[in-house]
C-alpha positions in Angstrom: 0.0 0.0 0.0 1.5 3.3 -1.0 1.9 6.1 1.5 -0.4 9.1 1.0 1.4 12.2 -0.3 0.6 14.3 2.7 2.0 11.6 5.0 5.2 11.5 3.0 5.5 15.2 3.2 5.1 15.2 7.0 7.8 12.6 7.3 10.2 14.5 5.0 9.7 17.7 7.0 10.2 16.1 10.5 13.3 17.5 12.2 15.1 16.8 15.4 13.8 20.2 16.5 10.2 18.9 16.1 10.9 15.8 18.3 12.6 17.9 20.9 9.6 20.3 21.1 7.2 17.4 21.4 9.3 15.7 24.1 10.1 18.9 26.0 13.8 18.4 25.8 16.8 19.9 24.0 17.9 19.0 20.5 21.1 17.5 21.8 19.1 15.2 24.1 17.1 14.0 21.2 20.3 13.4 19.1 21.9 11.4 22.0 18.8 9.3 22.6 18.4 8.4 18.9 22.1 7.5 18.6 22.5 5.5 21.8 24.2 8.1 23.9 24.8 7.1 27.5 23.6 10.3 29.2 19.9 10.0 28.5 17.7 8.4 31.2 15.5 5.5 30.3 12.2 7.3 30.5 13.3 10.2 28.3 14.9 7.8 25.8 11.7 5.7 25.6 9.6 8.8 25.0 11.9 10.1 22.2 12.2 6.8 20.5 8.4 6.4 20.6 7.9 9.8 19.1 10.4 9.1 16.4 8.9 5.7 15.7 5.4 7.1 15.4 6.7 9.6 12.9 8.8 7.0 11.1 11.9 9.1 11.7 14.8 7.2 10.1 17.8 8.2 12.2 21.5 7.9 11.1 22.1 6.3 14.5 19.8 3.4 13.7 21.4 2.8 10.4 24.8 2.5 12.1 23.6 0.8 15.3 26.0 -2.2 14.9 29.0 0.2 14.5 28.2 2.3 17.6 31.0 2.4 20.2 30.4 1.1 23.7 28.4 3.3 26.0 30.6 5.7 27.9 33.4 5.6 25.4 32.6 9.3 24.5 34.0 9.3 21.0 35.2 12.8 20.3 35.1 14.8 17.1 37.8 17.6 16.5 36.7 20.3 14.1 39.5 22.4 12.6 37.7 25.6 11.6 39.2 27.5 8.7 38.9 31.3 8.5 36.0 32.6 6.4 38.4 35.2 5.0 41.2 32.7 4.2 39.5 29.3 3.7 42.4 27.9 1.7 45.1 29.0 4.3 47.3 26.0 5.2 47.1 24.6 8.7 49.7 26.3 10.8 52.2 24.2 12.7 50.9 25.2 16.2 47.4 23.8 15.3 49.0 20.6 14.3 50.9 20.5 17.6 47.6 21.2 19.4 46.0 18.3 17.5 49.0 16.1 18.7 48.3 17.2 22.3 44.7 16.2 22.0 45.7 12.8 20.5 48.2 12.2 23.4 45.5 13.0 26.0 42.9 10.7 24.3 45.5 7.9 24.0 46.3 8.2 27.7 42.5 7.6 28.4 42.2 4.8 26.0 39.8 6.7 23.8 39.7 7.6 20.1 38.7 10.6 18.1 38.2 11.8 14.5 39.1 15.0 12.8 36.9 17.1 10.5 37.2 20.3 8.4 33.4 20.5 8.1 32.2 23.3 10.4 28.6 23.2 11.8 26.4 26.1 10.8 23.5 25.4 13.1 21.9 22.8 15.4 21.0 20.4 12.6 24.5 20.4 11.0 26.1 20.1 14.5 24.1 16.9 15.0 24.9 15.6 11.6 28.6 16.1 12.1 28.5 14.2 15.4 26.4 11.5 13.9 28.7 11.0 11.0 30.8 8.6 13.1 28.9 8.2 16.3 30.6 11.0 18.2 29.0 12.5 21.2 31.2 15.5 22.0 33.2 18.0 20.0 36.3 20.1 20.3 36.4 23.1 17.9 39.9 24.5 17.1 39.4 28.2 16.3 36.4 30.5 16.7 37.0 32.5 13.5 33.6 33.9 12.7 31.7 31.2 14.6 31.3 33.0 17.9 27.6 33.9 17.7 26.7 30.4 16.5 28.8 28.7 19.2 27.0 30.8 21.8 23.6 29.7 20.5 24.7 26.0 20.4 25.9 26.3 24.0 22.6 27.8 25.1 20.9 24.9 23.4 22.9 22.4 25.5 25.2 20.9 22.9 28.4 19.3 24.3 31.5 21.0 23.0 34.6 23.0 24.0 36.6 25.5 22.0 40.3 26.4 21.6 40.4 30.2 21.1 40.1 33.6 22.7 38.0 34.3 25.8 35.3 37.0 25.1 33.1 38.9 27.4 29.8 37.6 26.1 30.9 34.0 25.8 28.4 31.2 26.7 30.6 28.3 25.9 33.7 26.8 27.5 36.9 28.1 25.8 40.5 27.1 26.5 43.3 29.3 25.1 46.5 31.2 25.9 46.5 34.7 27.3 46.9 36.4 23.9 46.6 39.9 25.2 49.3 39.4 27.8 51.4 37.6 25.2 51.4 40.4 22.7 52.1 42.8 25.6 55.1 40.8 26.9 56.6 40.5 23.4 56.4 44.3 22.9 57.7 45.1 26.4 60.7 42.9 25.8 61.7 44.9 22.8 61.0 48.2 24.5 63.4 47.1 27.4 66.1 46.6 24.7 65.7 50.2 23.7 63.7 49.5 20.5 61.2 52.3 19.7 60.0 51.8 16.1 58.4 48.4 16.6 56.2 46.9 13.9 53.4 44.5 14.5 53.3 41.8 11.8 50.0 40.0 11.3 46.4 40.4 10.3 43.4 40.6 12.5 41.4 37.8 10.9 41.1 35.8 14.1 40.2 36.9 17.6 43.5 35.5 18.9 45.6 37.5 16.6 43.5 40.6 17.3 44.1 40.2 21.0 47.9 39.9 20.4 47.7 43.2 18.5 45.8 44.8 21.4 48.6 43.6 23.8 51.1 45.3 21.4 49.2 48.5 21.5 48.8 48.4 25.3 52.6 48.0 25.7 53.2 51.0 23.5 50.7 53.1 25.4 52.4 52.2 28.7 55.7 53.4 27.3 54.0 56.6 26.2 54.5 55.8 22.5 51.9 56.3 19.9 51.4 53.5 17.4 52.7 54.3 13.9 50.0 53.2 11.3 52.7 52.3 8.7 54.2 49.8 11.2 51.2 47.6 11.3 52.1 45.1 8.6 49.0 43.1 7.7 49.6 39.6 6.6 48.0 36.2 6.3 49.5 33.4 8.3 51.9 32.4 5.5 55.6 33.2 5.8 55.9 34.2 2.1 53.1 36.8 2.5 54.8 38.1 5.7 58.1 38.5 3.8 56.3 40.4 1.1 54.7 42.8 3.7 58.2 43.5 5.2 59.6 43.9 1.6 57.0 46.6 0.9 57.7 48.5 4.1 61.5 48.5 3.5 61.1 49.5 -0.2 59.1 52.5 1.0 62.1 53.5 3.2 60.1 53.2 6.5 62.5 52.8 9.4 62.0 50.1 12.1 64.1 48.5 14.8 61.8 45.8 16.1 59.1 43.4 14.9 56.4 41.7 17.0 55.1 38.9 14.8 51.7 37.3 15.5 53.1 33.8 14.9 56.5 32.1 14.5 55.9 31.4 10.8 55.4 35.2 10.2 58.5 36.0 12.2 60.5 33.5 10.0 59.2 35.2 6.9 60.1 38.6 8.3 63.7 37.5 9.0 64.1 36.2 5.5 63.0 39.6 4.1 65.3 41.5 6.5 68.3 39.4 5.4 67.5 40.0 1.7 67.6 43.7 2.3 70.9 43.5 4.1 69.5 44.1 7.6 71.0 42.1 10.5 68.9 40.4 13.1 69.1 41.4 16.0 71.6 44.2 15.4 69.5 46.3 13.1 66.0 44.8 13.8 65.1 42.6 16.7 62.3 40.0 16.1 59.9 38.2 18.4 57.5 35.5 17.3 54.6 33.6 19.0 53.9 29.9 19.5 57.4 28.4 20.0 56.9 25.8 17.2 59.8 23.3 17.0 61.6 25.0 14.1 61.9 28.3 15.9 64.9 27.0 17.9 66.7 26.1 14.7 66.3 29.2 12.6 69.3 31.5 11.9 69.4 33.3 14.2 67.2 31.3 16.6 63.9 32.9 17.3 62.8 34.6 20.5 59.1 33.8 20.9 56.1 33.4 23.3 55.6 29.7 24.1 52.2 28.1 24.1 52.1 24.5 25.5 50.1 22.3 23.1 50.4 19.2 25.3 49.0 20.9 28.3 46.4 22.6 26.1 45.4 19.2 24.6 44.9 17.7 28.0 42.8 20.6 29.2 40.6 20.5 26.1 40.0 16.7 26.4 39.3 16.9 30.1 36.8 19.7 29.6 35.2 17.9 26.6 34.6 14.8 28.7 33.0 16.9 31.4 30.7 18.3 28.8 29.9 14.8 27.6 28.8 14.0 31.2 26.3 16.8 31.1 28.5 19.2 33.3 29.5 22.8 32.4 33.3 23.1 32.4 34.7 26.6 33.0 36.9 28.5 30.5 40.6 28.7 31.2 43.5 30.8 30.1 47.0 29.3 29.8 50.0 31.5 30.6 52.5 32.1 27.9 56.3 32.0 28.5 58.8 34.4 26.9 61.6 32.2 25.4 64.6 34.5 24.7 66.9 33.4 21.9 69.3 35.1 19.4 66.8 37.1 17.4 66.6 39.7 20.2 70.2 39.4 21.3 69.3 39.4 25.0 
């Protein structure tokens, strides 16, 4: 017997949101119940499954029921969010180190995880992304332009944590380094060395980079120095683009004696440009990076930088993600950054 057209239409239009409204629960609770999640009590699960069955809701979780991991395994999905402004930008080495820190923390707990470059745009796509391999909790690396959506997902009760900048109106748990203080410390170090025409190298395409720039400006203000607009060298996160930005500045004849770079890769690009123009690091121009990626100790000269600890960050992200998986609300946390002085500052 064929199904009436109006019944087919109702089935096609049924959404997780509809079941959540009928059951009086959150969308995330519906998703966990339909996919065998361990955090839904028996009565709620039975109610949701009954509503879905009555509506003939065909869930991805049922199609994969044999492949579902054991209850309590808390499979984790890591989303590496690209910038909307620079979607083809290569993954920077620090993000890869952070991914390694997450992998180490998961391995220590005997758990597994998957990685995705697909970024959820709303509640439905968040669920679909988790359901794609039976995951139940998510770590998002980078806020980029996702902040309003992440706030809404947190208010709707979805389980996730974020690596990024802490913001005043934040509703979600976020782990990250103290970017404002990091930018300030880098600039203050150059000021203590007597440098006064200090450039900031980096764009403002992410909240983290923007906060590092704010720290740079705060240090100049404390030293009673006004920022020089020509000394803000905007660049993507690629070293070749950073080198071009420094090339352009030097070709204009603009004087500088220090560079605060928003990442180590940008600092490496800057040092290449300075050498090409016959300027010595640190004698003529002192350079500070940010991240302390492994190669920074082996550049010539070796790079002074602000160290972020990806292993500690990975452990914190995993621990807080697992708390979110248990239905708890982990708090945000800032990690201190450490100034690592090497040859590029000469002191």
